[in-house]
N, C-alpha and C positions, 0 to 999 in steps of 0.2 A: 093134095098131091104129095107123094112121098119124096123124101130127100133124094133117093136114088133116081127118081124120075127127073127131078130138078137138076141133079148133077149131070145127067145125060144131055141136058139142054145147054150146058156150059161148054163153050169151045175151048179146048186146050191148044195153045199156040206155042210150040217149042222154040227156044232160042230167041225169045222176044221179051224185053227190048234189047237184050244182048245174049251172046252165046252162054248156054248153061242155065238160063232162066226159063221157066215154064210159066207162061202168062195164061190166066184164066179169064177168058173174055165172056162177060155176061150179056153182050149185045144179042147173041143168039137166043138166050133165054128171054130177053125183053121183047123179041120179035114174035114170040109165041104167046098168044093171049092167055092160054091156060097156064103156061109156065109163069108168066108175070103175076097172075092172080095167085097161083100156088106159092110163089116166093113171098109175096106180101102177106098172105095168110099165115105162112109158116113163121115168118119173122114177128108177126103180131101175137100169135097164139100164147107164148109164155107171159105176155104182159097185159092180157085182156082184163085181169082183175087187179092190176097194179096202180090204178087210179092215176094214170099218166095225164098230165096237164099240158105238156109241151113235148113235141118231138123235135130233136135237134139232128139235122142231117149235115154230114161233112162233105165238103166239095170234093168231087162233083157227083160221083155216083151215089153218094149218100142222099143227094137231092132226089134222085130217081126213085129210090125206095122210101125215103123219109116222108115225102108228101102224101103218097097213098096210105102209108101207115098212120099218119096223123088223121086222115079222113076216116079210116077204119076205127080209130080210137076216139073219134069225136073231139079232137083237140087241135091246137094250132101247130104251125111248123116254123122253125127258126133255122136259117142257114148259117153254118160256120164256113167262112171263106178264106181263101189265100189273101195275103196282105194287099191292101189298096183297092179292094173290090167293094167294100161297104161304104155307102154314102154318108152315114151319120157317125157320131162319136162311137168309137169302138175300143175294145180291149184286145190286146195282142199277147200271144203266148208263143215263145220260140221253143223248138225241140231239135234234138240232134239227129242228123242223118249219117249214113256211112261216111260221107265226105262233106262235112259242113253242117249248116243248120237251115231250117225252114221255119215257118211260123203260120199260125192260123189266127183269125180274128172273129169276133162276135160283136154285134151292137151292144152297147152298155145297157140299153133298156129292153133287150130282147127277152130276158128271163127275170122274173121277180124273185126276191129272196123267199126260199121255202117252196117254190114251185117244184112239182114232181116231173122230172125230165127223163125221157128215153132217148139215148144217143143211138143213131143209126148210120151204118155205112155198109157198102157192098162187101168189103173184104177186110179181114184182120190179118195183118202180116206181123211186123215187129212191134206194133202197138204205139209207136211214137206219136202219130197224128191223133189217135184217139185219146191217149194220155194227155196231150196238150189241150185237147177239147175239154176233157174232164177238169183239168186245172182251171181253164177259163170259167167253166160252170161253177166250180167251187168258189172262185173269186166273186162270182155273182150271188153266192150263197144259195144256189139251187140244190134241190134234193135229187141226186141221180139215182133213179130206181132201176136202171138197167142199161145194158149195151147190147144191141141186136145187130148181128151180121148175117149176111147170106152165106158167105164163104169164110172159112178159117184155115190158114196155112199153119198147121200145128207145129211143124218143125222150126218155125221162126221165133217162137217163144213170146208172142204178143200177150197171150193170156196171163202169163206170169207177171208181167208189168201191171196188169189190171186186176190183180187178185182181190183187191178191196171192193170190187164192184160185181154185181150179178151180171154175168156175161153168157149170152147164148149165140150159137151159130147153127145154121141149117145144114150146111155141107162142109165136111172136113177133108182136107188133103194132107 
């Protein structure tokens, strides 16, 4: 499925969550079996030969795409969660927001040193959450072989923050 076809399945919601923001809602794409398959295949394609050992999905829509991508690549899946959601010993990484800070966590034993990791999320905006996830993975001594996104909001500059990593996106706005 071509990127233009996938883009046509994403609902644009103006003025959400606040005036002036255009929200790109992937739930309409997820409802379409062909669109869901096409999104997963498009996100996987650049990494088929990357010898990925673990897919890391970022809460929450990264879980939706990350798990089937892991199945497609024949590897395991690891969730990166918001604070307080993981039951075992975890590492935490804070990052800056427009007003304040947030954090993400990963289980300490989720990724082994040297494992080849693909990071997955639905959307790349400013890059803060993804960069924090990569910092967690670097603390675990993982080998980050790529970052795969369905959507990239190019004007928000997230790609520049992640320039040291291989980064792909299927749909750009």
